[in-house]
C-alpha positions in Angstrom: 0.0 0.0 0.0 2.9 2.4 0.6 3.5 3.2 -3.0 -0.1 3.9 -3.9 -0.6 6.0 -0.7 2.5 8.0 -1.3 1.4 9.3 -4.7 -2.2 9.5 -3.7 -1.1 11.7 -0.8 0.8 14.0 -3.1 -2.2 14.2 -5.5 -4.5 15.0 -2.5 -2.4 17.9 -1.4 -1.8 19.2 -5.0 -5.6 19.2 -5.5 -5.9 21.9 -2.9 -3.6 24.4 -4.8 -5.3 27.2 -6.6 -3.5 26.5 -9.8 -5.0 23.0 -9.9 -8.6 24.1 -9.0 -9.9 24.6 -12.5 -8.6 21.2 -13.7 -10.0 19.5 -10.7 -13.4 21.1 -11.2 -13.4 20.1 -14.8 -12.8 16.5 -14.1 -15.4 16.4 -11.2 -18.0 18.2 -13.4 -17.5 15.6 -16.2 -18.0 12.7 -13.7 -21.1 14.4 -12.3 -22.5 14.8 -15.8 -21.8 11.3 -16.9 -23.2 9.8 -13.6 -26.4 11.8 -14.0 -26.7 10.8 -17.6 -26.3 7.1 -17.0 -28.6 7.0 -13.9 -31.1 8.9 -11.9 -30.6 12.6 -11.6 -31.6 12.4 -7.9 -28.4 11.6 -6.0 -30.4 9.7 -3.3 -31.2 7.2 -6.0 -27.9 7.2 -7.8 -24.8 6.1 -5.8 -22.3 7.1 -8.4 -23.8 10.6 -8.7 -24.0 11.0 -5.0 -20.3 10.1 -4.6 -19.4 12.5 -7.4 -21.2 15.3 -5.7 -19.6 14.5 -2.4 -16.2 14.6 -4.0 -17.0 17.9 -5.6 -18.1 19.4 -2.3 -15.0 18.1 -0.6 -13.0 20.0 -3.3 -15.0 23.2 -2.5 -16.8 23.2 -5.9 -19.6 25.9 -5.8 -23.1 24.6 -5.7 -23.9 26.3 -9.0 -21.2 24.4 -10.7 -22.6 21.1 -9.4 -26.1 21.9 -10.5 -24.9 23.0 -14.0 -23.0 19.7 -14.4 -26.2 17.8 -13.5 -28.3 19.9 -15.9 -25.7 19.4 -18.6 -26.5 15.6 -18.6 -29.8 16.4 -20.3 -28.1 18.4 -23.0 -25.3 16.0 -24.0 -27.4 13.4 -25.8 -25.0 13.5 -28.7 -21.9 12.9 -26.6 -21.0 9.3 -25.5 -18.3 9.3 -22.8 -16.4 6.1 -22.3 -14.2 4.9 -19.4 -11.1 3.6 -21.0 -8.0 2.2 -19.2 -4.5 2.6 -20.5 -1.5 0.6 -19.2 2.1 1.0 -19.6 5.5 1.7 -18.0 6.8 5.0 -16.8 10.2 6.3 -15.5 12.4 3.5 -14.1 10.1 0.9 -15.6 7.4 1.6 -13.1 4.0 0.1 -13.8 1.3 2.7 -14.5 -2.5 2.4 -15.0 -4.3 5.4 -16.4 -8.1 5.6 -16.1 -9.8 8.0 -18.5 -13.3 9.3 -19.2 -13.4 10.5 -22.9 -15.6 11.3 -25.8 -12.8 10.8 -28.3 -10.6 7.8 -27.7 -8.3 8.5 -30.6 -7.4 11.9 -29.1 -7.0 10.5 -25.6 -4.8 7.5 -26.8 -2.6 9.9 -28.8 -2.1 12.3 -25.8 -1.4 9.5 -23.3 1.1 7.8 -25.7 3.0 11.0 -26.2 3.3 11.7 -22.5 4.6 8.2 -21.8 7.2 8.4 -24.6 8.3 11.9 -23.5 9.3 10.5 -20.1 11.1 7.4 -21.4 8.2 5.0 -21.0 5.6 3.5 -23.3 2.0 2.2 -23.5 1.5 -1.6 -23.3 -1.4 -3.9 -24.1 -4.3 -4.6 -21.7 -2.9 -6.6 -18.8 0.7 -5.6 -19.4 0.9 -3.4 -16.2 -2.4 -4.1 -14.4 -1.2 -7.6 -13.2 1.0 -5.6 -10.7 -2.2 -4.3 -9.0 -5.4 -5.4 -7.5 -8.7 -3.5 -7.7 -10.2 -2.4 -4.5 -12.9 0.0 -3.4 -11.3 3.0 -1.6 -13.3 5.4 0.5 -11.5 8.5 1.8 -12.9 10.5 4.7 -11.5 13.7 6.3 -10.1 13.0 9.8 -12.2 15.8 11.3 -15.3 13.7 10.7 -14.7 11.1 13.4 -12.1 9.7 15.9 -9.9 6.8 14.8 -11.6 4.4 17.2 -15.1 5.3 15.9 -14.1 5.2 12.3 -12.5 1.8 12.7 -15.6 0.4 14.4 -17.9 1.9 11.8 -15.9 0.6 8.9 -15.7 -2.9 10.5 -19.5 -3.0 11.1 -20.1 -1.8 7.6 -18.2 -4.8 6.1 -15.0 -3.0 5.1 -11.8 -5.1 4.7 -9.4 -2.5 6.2 -9.1 1.0 7.7 -5.9 3.0 7.3 -4.9 6.2 8.9 -3.0 9.1 7.2 -2.2 12.6 8.3 -5.3 14.2 6.8 -7.7 11.4 6.0 -8.9 7.9 6.7 -8.8 5.3 3.9 -11.4 2.5 4.0 -10.8 -0.6 1.8 -13.6 -2.7 0.5 -14.1 -5.4 -2.2 -14.6 -3.5 -5.4 -18.1 -4.9 -5.8 -19.1 -3.9 -2.3 -17.9 -0.3 -2.2 -21.4 1.3 -2.4 -22.9 -1.2 0.0 -20.3 -0.3 2.6 -20.6 3.4 1.9 -24.4 3.4 2.2 -24.0 2.0 5.7 -21.3 4.6 6.6 -23.5 7.4 5.3 -25.8 6.9 8.3 -23.0 8.3 10.5 -21.0 10.4 8.0 -22.2 13.0 5.5 -18.9 14.3 4.0 -16.6 12.0 2.0 -13.4 13.1 0.1 -13.8 10.4 -2.5 -15.4 7.0 -3.3 -13.6 5.2 -6.1 -12.5 1.8 -7.3 -8.7 2.1 -7.4 -5.8 0.0 -8.7 -3.7 -0.8 -5.6 -0.1 -2.0 -6.2 0.9 -5.5 -5.2 4.7 -5.1 -5.9 6.3 -1.8 -5.3 9.4 -0.2 -6.9 11.5 2.1 -4.8 12.8 5.0 -6.8 16.0 6.9 -6.6 15.7 10.6 -5.9 16.3 11.6 -9.5 13.7 9.1 -10.7 11.3 10.4 -8.1 11.5 13.9 -9.6 11.0 12.6 -13.1 8.0 10.4 -11.9 6.4 13.4 -10.1 6.6 15.4 -13.3 5.3 12.5 -15.4 2.3 12.0 -13.1 1.6 15.8 -13.0 1.5 16.0 -16.8 -0.8 13.0 -17.0 -3.2 14.3 -14.5 -3.4 17.7 -16.2 -4.9 16.0 -19.3 -8.6 16.7 -19.4 -9.5 13.1 -20.2 -7.5 11.6 -17.4 -9.6 10.8 -14.2 -7.0 8.8 -12.2 -3.5 7.6 -12.4 -2.0 4.6 -10.4 1.6 3.5 -10.1 3.6 1.0 -8.1 6.4 3.6 -7.5 7.4 4.5 -4.0 
């Protein structure tokens, strides 16, 4: 878990910076629009939409932006967004999984391929990198919501597999198919969630030298700035 948590922690802190705000809002808005388009526009009846809205609120997205993103779902009948996963190897032969949400897979594939090549890596076929990871449901909650003892008890009672503690947030692990069942139980005690996502958690980690860490950080930063990229996972530490 160390590798994933290390980079996730950097991403979490970066997301707070003003220069990242517009990009973060854009990705969150797209997820809200797609969730509303694919399901009920009432978040109480749509777990994916509810989680997207909670993530948007956690990022301090204005209420008007959230409502516009939901309304946009009725106006995008001609757009078909797809979740497409790309796999490859980045700096120092680290395994990388990139999750995208795109309406133009040719554009997205070209952009992702260029970024990998620029940093000395390359895209692979499906399964080439993902065998270094397992998929898990990951629920992140601000530490201000509840004490460690109470969050551990709540997560256990809800059927979670694990509860991990970091400086700014709790990280609850579930089976990927049970993430919303666990979250629905936890929502009875908690109203604010940082994120609720199915993530690729590394099994085998690669410890980078300092010079490779700097290159990896820049590589991940450029990937995350792409409008179509929703999440990036790596086994680097």
